[in-house]
N, C-alpha and C positions, 0 to 999 in steps of 0.2 A: 337911734339907739337909746335904750333906757339905762339907768344908772347901773343896774346889775350887769348888763352886757358890757358897758364901759369898764366896770371894775374887773370883770373876768378878762377882758382884753388886756388891761393894764397888768394884771397878775401874770398872764401868759407872757407879756412883753418882758417883765422882770426875769422870768424863768429862762426865756430864750436869749435875750440880749444883754441882760444885766442892767444895773441901775444907771450907769453913766450914759449908755446909749439911749435909754428911754428918757432920761432927763434932757439930753440934747434934742431929742425928737419933740418933747413936750414944749420946750423953749419958754416955759412960764415959771418964774421963781416961786410964785404962790402955789402952783401945782406941784412943783418939785418938793417944796417944803412939806406940803400935806402928805405926799407919797412917802417922804423920808420918815415923817413921824409915824405913819401907818406901819412901815416896815420895822421901825425901832420897837413899836408896841408888840409886834409878833415875835420878837426874839425871846 
């Protein structure tokens, strides 16, 4: 998968499951932090 596909899958995951479920699935603090910052920027 390229980065765009991963990004799209992540965004779909947020829409479907919400941030907590996706964070638990990701299991990586650095990934979770980056995703949280990305979401904060979009608000």
